[in-house]
N, C-alpha and C positions, 0 to 999 in steps of 0.2 A: 408398396402402395401402388395401386393401379392408377395410371394417368387418368384424370377426371374426364378429359374429352374422349378418350378411347372407351372408357367405362360407360359413359352416358350414351354413346352412339352404337354400342354393341347391339347387333340386330336380334339376338336371342336373349331370353331371361337369364340373368346371372345373379348369384348370391355369394357373398363372402361370409364364412362362419368361423368362429374361434374354436379353440381346443375343446370346448364343451358343447359344440354344435349350436351355439347361439348366433343369431344373425347379427353380423357387424355392419353389413352394407348390402344394398341391392341396386341394380341399375334401372333405367327407365322402362325397359322392356319387361322386367320383373314386376314393376309397379302395375303395368297394364295387365299382366297375367293374374296377379293376385287381387286386382281391383282395390288395392290399398296403397297408401303412401309409404315412401321410404321411412319417414319418421315413425309411422305407426307400426312398422314391422321390425325395426331395429331393436335388439334386446330380447326377441322372442325365440324360443326353440325352433329350429328350422323344420324338424319333423312334426311339429304341431301345425305348420303351415303348408307343407307339402304332403299330401295324402298319397302314399304309395302302398301297394299290396304287400310288397316285400320290405322287411326291416333292413334299412341300409345303414343304420348307425354303426354296426360292427364292421362291415366292409369299409366304411369310411375311416374308422379308427385304425384299421390295418393299413390302409393307404396312407394315412397320416404318419404312422410310425415308420413305415418303409419308404416314405418320400416317393410314393408311386402314384400313378394315375389309375382311375377306376372308370370303366366304360360299361354302361348298361343300356342296351338297345331294346326298343319296342316294349316299354313298360307303361302301364297306366298311371298317370299323375294327375291329381286333383288339388283343389284348394278349398278353403271354407266357403267361398262365394262362387264356385264354379264346379261343374261336373268334371269327372276324370276324362283325360284324353291320352292318346298314345304318344309317348315321348321317347327321345333318346337323351340319356343323362351322361355328362362328362364331369368327373370330379378330379381335381388335381391340387397338390399342395402349393401354397404361395411361398416362394423362396424368402428366407430371412424374416419370417413373420410369426415365429413362435407358435406353430401349429395351426395357423389359419389355412382354410381350404376354400378353393373356388369351385362352386357348383354351377354348371351350365346345363340347361335343358332346352331341347328344341321340340316344342309341340308341333304336331302336323299342321295345325291351323296357322302357325306363324312362319312356316317355310316361305311364305310369300315375302317376308321381310328381306330374304336373301336376294330377291329380284328387285328390291328397291321400293316395294309397295308398303304403305303405312297400314298398320293394323286398324281394322274397323270395329274392334270389340269395344263396346260401351259398358262401363261399369254401372252397377246399381247405385253406387254412391253418387255418380254423376247425374243419374236420373233423379235422385232425391233433390240434389241441388237445383236441377232444372225445374222441378215441380214448384219449388218455392219461388223461383224467379218468375216463371210463367204465370203462376196464380196471381202474383202481385202486379206484374207489368201488362198482362194481356186480358185476364178475366174481367177485371173491373171496367176497363174501357169498352169491352165488348157489350157490357150491359148498357152503357150509354149509346153505343151504335144501334143496338137493337131497339131501344126506346125511341131514338130519333127516327128510325125507319118506320116504326109503327105510327108515330105522329104524322109523318109525311104522308103515309098511305091514307090517312083520314081525309085528306084534301084532294085525293086523286080519283079519277074515274076508274071504274073496275078494270077496264082493259089496260090501264097504266100502272096497276099495282103489282105487276109481275116482278119488276125489279126490286121493289121494296120487300115483297114477300121472299124473294131470293136472299136478300140481305139478312132478314130475320132468320130464315131457315139455316143458312150457312153459319151465322153467328151462334145459333143454338147448338149446331153440330160441333163447333170448335169448343164451346163450353163443356159439352159432354166429354170430348177428348181430354180437356184439361182436368176434368173430374177424375178420369182414370189415372192421369199422370200424378195427380195429387196423392193418390193412394200410396205412392212410394215415399211420401213425406210422413206417413203415419208410422212412427217408430214405436208404437205401443207394443210391448212384448206380448206373446201369447198368454192368455189366462188359462194355464194348463190345469186339467183335472184328469181323473181316470176316464178314458174314453173307449167304448167298444167300437172298433172300426166298422163292424158290420152294421151297427145302428146308423152311423153317419153315411155309409155307402147306400143304405136303404133309403134314407131321406133324399139323397141326391138322385137315386134311381127313380123314385116316385115323382119327384119334381120334374125330372127330365122327360119322363114318359108321357106326361100330360101337357108338355110344352114343346120345347125345341127338338126333342128326340121322339116325337110321336110317330115318325115315319120309320123308326129304327126298331130292331129287335135287341133288347137288352137281356143278356144271359148272366145269371149269377152262378159263380163257380167258387164257393167259399170253403175255407177250412174251418169247420164249426168249432174246433178246439183252440182257435187262435186267441191268445190272451190279450188283455187290454193294453193300450198305449197311454202315454202321458202327453196330452195335447189339448189345444183349444178346439173344441168340436165345431164351432161356427167357422173358424178359419179353415179347418179341414174340409168342411162342407163347401166352402168357396173354391178350394182346390179341385175337388172332385167334380163340381158343377162345371168349372172351366174346362177341364179335360173332356168331360162328356159332351159339352157344347162344341168343342173343336172337332171331336170325332163325328158328331152328327152333321156339322156343316161341311165336312169333307165328303159326305155321301148324300147329296140332296135327293138321290133316287132311292135311298134306303140301303140298309145293310145291317151288319151285326156288330154289337159292342159287347165284349165279355168282361165282366168284373171278376177278377181272380185274386184270391188271397191265399197266402201260404206262409209257412214258418221256415226260416233259413238262418242258422247260427253262423254261417261262414262270413257274412259281411261285417266288417269292423271299420270304424272311422276314428282317426286320431282327433283328440280334443285339444283345445288351446294350451292346456297345461302339460301336454306331451303324453298323457295317458290315452288309451283307446276305448272306444265305446262300441258296444254291440248294437246292431240294427237288424234284429231278426224278423220284424213284422214286415211282410212284403205285400204290397198292393199293386196290381197290374190292371191297367185299362187298355184293352186290346181291341182294335177295330180292323176291318178288312177293306179299308179304303185305299186310295191311290198312293198313300205314303207322303212323307215330307219332301219338298223340293231339295234336290241334292246340294244345291248351292247354299242353303241356309241350315241344313240339318245339324251341323256341328255347333252353330251359334243360336239355336232356336230359343234358348233360355235367356239370351241377352235382350235388354230393352230395345224396342223399336225394330226388332227383327220379326218379320211376319211373312207367311206364305199366302195370305189372303189378299185379294185385290184391294180391298178397302180396310185392311186390318191395321190396327195401331201398333202391334208388336209389344203390347204391355201385358197381356193376359198371362202368358207363360213366364214372363219375367217376374210377375207378381207371385205366381205359383212357386217358382224356384225360391223366391225370397221367403215365403211363408214356410216352406219345408226346411230351409236352412235355419230359420228362427226356431224351429222345433228340434234342432239337432239331427235332422234327417238327411236323406239323400234322394235325389231324383235324377233319372236318366231316361233316355229314349233310344229305341232301336226301331228303325223304320226302313221299309222297302215296299214296293208296290204289292198290295194285297195284305199287308200286315204291318201295323204300327203299334208298338208297345211302349206306353209310358209306365215306368216302374218306380214306385216310391218305397223307400225303406225307412222305418220308424223304430224308435227304441221302445222297450217295455216300460210299463208303469213301474214306479219305484216299489220295492217290497213294503207291504203294509199300507200302501195308499188305498183309500176307499173312495168310491164314487161320490 
């Protein structure tokens, strides 16, 4: 049994699994990585929570039988609520534990823990809790503040109304921010139907080109044979509009955005029951802008992380949440002159009709 104080203060995510690779315990750093609580993860298959491209169940079984350690360096590791990142994994048997194994993995983004810095990663679950609290504690009083300022302005001279107008303007701005935060509290699952990706992309393109992307050149590069997916069309439209808007705002002087779709059977993702799911439908939104700031690129899908001067950092977090709710995967590859947001989605079930 690991000493509780050492276990809780370990600076890298750690998991203890039993002989069947079921999670027995996790430490605080692992809770941060998974964006889930210890209670919520205990009893689940570990390989349904750690998404790795290589099947590690057999190497772990050999390490368990031989009472040996297993080291895997530079491997992509993801989780249900976060994109994959490069990690080093260490697996070792726990002495006198009837087959229990200790799994430690060190994501590149948490190497700062080793220098004593606390992780700044914020979970979507935390954002949901904040939305409920903020809506109740802040939004309602703001309505009173706005109303009081408007009443005061009625008795002021025009030249003295600047301050009350400022109060009203800033109060309304905060309300709009809270409206965005509240979207994380909407736990309604997607109303999935058979969806043609190109139909949704075309809706997003036509809306963008007459609005926020009127200064951009939008290029369609579609695979016309792409089959349908199983999704909520309105939610996907929200995702595509958000990504197009970000690409447009990154290039105020104009530029190109390419909408690219293709089929790739190589991408698979583990499901909570331990099985794997294919995500062959690939959608890329590619721009030739300046790229994401290096300091936030790895955390761009976390709530409240933004590269915009006045950004809320909620748009891409919501995009990530919607794609995850669809059983899909989203990632980004960005450098100056080329930023690619890539979305992978499953096929519609056999026999499903629009």
